[in-house]
C-alpha positions in Angstrom: 3.1 -21.1 -6.9 6.1 -23.3 -6.2 6.7 -24.7 -2.7 9.5 -22.2 -2.2 7.2 -19.3 -3.1 4.5 -20.6 -0.7 7.1 -20.9 2.1 8.4 -17.4 1.4 4.8 -16.0 1.7 4.5 -17.4 5.2 7.4 -15.2 6.4 6.6 -11.9 8.0 7.1 -8.8 5.8 9.7 -6.5 7.3 9.7 -2.7 7.6 12.7 -2.7 5.4 10.9 -4.7 2.7 7.9 -2.3 2.8 10.3 0.6 2.3 12.1 -1.1 -0.6 8.7 -1.8 -2.2 7.8 1.9 -1.9 11.1 2.9 -3.4 10.5 0.6 -6.4 7.0 2.0 -7.0 6.5 4.4 -9.9 6.2 8.1 -9.1 3.5 10.2 -10.5 0.7 7.6 -10.3 -2.8 8.6 -9.5 -3.4 8.9 -5.8 -5.6 6.5 -4.0 -8.7 7.4 -2.1 -6.6 8.5 0.8 -4.8 11.1 -1.3 -1.4 9.8 -0.3 1.2 9.4 -3.1 4.7 7.9 -3.2 6.5 11.3 -2.7 4.5 12.0 0.4 5.2 8.5 1.8 8.9 8.7 1.1 9.2 12.2 2.6 7.5 11.2 5.9 8.4 7.5 5.9 10.4 7.7 9.2 7.2 9.0 10.9 4.5 6.9 9.2 6.4 3.8 8.0 6.2 2.0 11.4 2.4 2.7 11.6 1.9 1.2 8.1 4.1 -1.8 9.1 2.0 -2.4 12.2 -1.3 -2.0 10.3 -0.1 -4.5 7.7 0.6 -7.0 10.4 -2.9 -6.6 11.8 -4.5 -7.0 8.4 -2.5 -10.2 7.8 -3.2 -11.7 11.2 -6.9 -10.9 11.0 -7.0 -11.9 7.3 -9.1 -8.9 6.4 -8.6 -5.3 5.5 -9.9 -2.3 7.4 -13.4 -1.4 6.2 -12.0 1.8 4.7 -9.5 -0.1 2.6 -12.3 -2.3 1.1 -13.9 0.7 -0.4 -13.3 1.7 -4.0 -14.2 5.1 -5.4 -14.4 6.2 -9.0 -14.3 9.8 -10.3 -16.1 10.5 -13.6 -14.9 13.5 -15.5 -16.8 15.2 -18.3 -14.8 15.4 -21.5 -14.4 18.9 -22.9 -16.7 19.9 -25.8 -19.5 17.5 -24.9 
């Protein structure tokens, strides 16, 4: 990383930046383990955006994710005809 990139990473992420990142994300992606996709987040952003913003601040200040977010799940599907 350049010095400018390091300095930029020290700045707080704004609610506006989070919404812009959501808007730039691809639609139709597989949902995460929480079952929330981009369309849901965009539809209810005015209600849940501030909560996500405050949670992000806590994660950064504590330098760790909530235990739930550290969990990864995998679904194995049986292929047809086998």
